[in-house]
N, C-alpha and C positions, 0 to 999 in steps of 0.2 A: 351481481357477479362481476365484473369488471372494476366496481369500486372495493371489493371484496380484496381482489385479487392486487389492485394497487397497494391497499392498506395492510396485504400479507407482505408485499415485497418491501414496503416501505421500514415493516417492523424487522424483518431479517436484516434490512441494511445498517440502519440502527443499532441492532443486537451486534451486528458484524463490527459497525463502527467502535463500538463498547471494548469489545475486542483488543483493536487495535489501540483506544487509548492507554490499555492497562500495559501493553508491550511498552509504549510511547513511554508510560512512566517509571517503568523499568531500565529504562535505556538513559533517562534522564538522571537517576540516583544512580547505576554503574558510571556514571558520567563524572559525577563528584569525586568517586575515587579510582578512576579511569589510570590505566598504564602501569608501570614501575617493575611489573611482573608480566611474565608471558601468560599466566592464567589468566590474569586479567583481563587480558587483550584478546585471547580467546574467548572468554567469557561474553564479552562485549559485542564479539562476531558473533558468539551463538543469540545473543539476544536480536543483533539487527537481522540475523537471517530468519528469527521467527516474524519478527515485527514485517517486514515485505511479503511472508507464507500469508499473514494474516491481512494485508491490505489484498494479496492476491484474490483470497477468498471472497473478500467484498467484491472484487472484477467480476468474479465469477458469478455472483448474486445478480449482478448486474446484464452480467453476457445471459444468465439464462433466461431472464426475465421476459427480455425484448425478442429471446431466441436469435442471438449471432452465433454466428458460427465460427471459431478458431482451430485454423489448420494444426496437429500435431506437431510440425515440422520444426515450426520457430513458434511455441505454445505460448511461453511468458513473454517473448518481446512481442507478439502479435495480440493478445489481451492487451496488456500496456497501451498498447498504439490504440485499439479501440477506443477504449477511455475516456482519450481525448478527443475523437471523433465526435460531431453533433451530427445524428442522420435525420434528417427532414422527415416529419411526420410521423417518426420515431420515438427519437428521445435526443434530450441535447447532450451534448459532452459533459460527463463526471470530472474531468480535469482540466485544470487552464494547459498552457505551454509552460509554466515555470514550475507548478506542479509536476506535471511530467517528468521535466528535467529531474528534479529530488529524487522523482520516485524510478528513475530509468539509472540513477545513479545506484539507490539503494537494490534494483535488481539484480544489475551487475553484480555488486557486490555479494548477493546472495547465492550468484550463479559459481562466483570464483571461492567462497566459502565451500560450495559444497562439493567442488572437484577439487579443492588444496590440499589433498593426500600427502601428508608429510613435511608443509610447508608452515614455518610460524607467520603468523598474521603479523603485520606490520605496524607498528604503535602509530607511526601519524597518518597512514593512511585509513586504517579503522577509528582514528579519532576525529578525523575530518570528514569521514560518513555518520560517525555518529552525529557530532554537530550539523550536519545537513538532516539526519533525521529530525533535531529536535525544531529546527524549523519547519521541515514538511506538515509536522502535526497543524499549526496553524493553518499553513495555506491550504493543507486537504479540508480542514473542514471548514475554511470558507466553501470552496469549490462543491464541497458535499450539501450544505445548506441552500446554495444557489442551484444544486439539480434538484435536491427536492423541491423547490418552491417553484424553479420550471414545471417540473412536473404536474401540479397542481393536483385536485381531487383531494383522496381523504388526508386530512392531516391527522 
C-alpha cells in the first residue's frame, strides 16, 4: 500500500511538473516578442502569475502527501519556505536555496500582480522576472529530479 501511495504521489508530481513546463514554454515564447505595448507587458505578467500558481499547486501536492500543515495567515510564503526544508525522517527538501530565491521572486511578483489594480506593469520589472523564470525552469527541474531520487521507492 505504501508503494502504491508513493507511486500515486510521484505521478501527481510529475503530472503537475508537465503543467509547469508548458507554462514555462509560454513565457519563453512571449519573451521573444516582449515589450513595446502595455498589452504585451500585461500578457507576460498574466503568464508569470499563472506560472507561480502552477508551482504552488505542485507544492501543495508535496504538502498533502507528507501531511504538512500550513497556516492560512502567510500561506503562500510559508508553503514555499516549507519546500526548502529537509524534514528528518519525513522527506528531503524539494528545492535548493538558489531555486527558492528564484521562486520567491516569482511569488512576490504574483502577489503584486494580483493586487495591482489600476497600475500599469513596468516593462523592465516584468522582463526581469520573466528572465528569472526562464532560469528557474532548469534549476527546479534538477531539484525535482534530486527530490524524487532521494525518495526512492517506486519509479
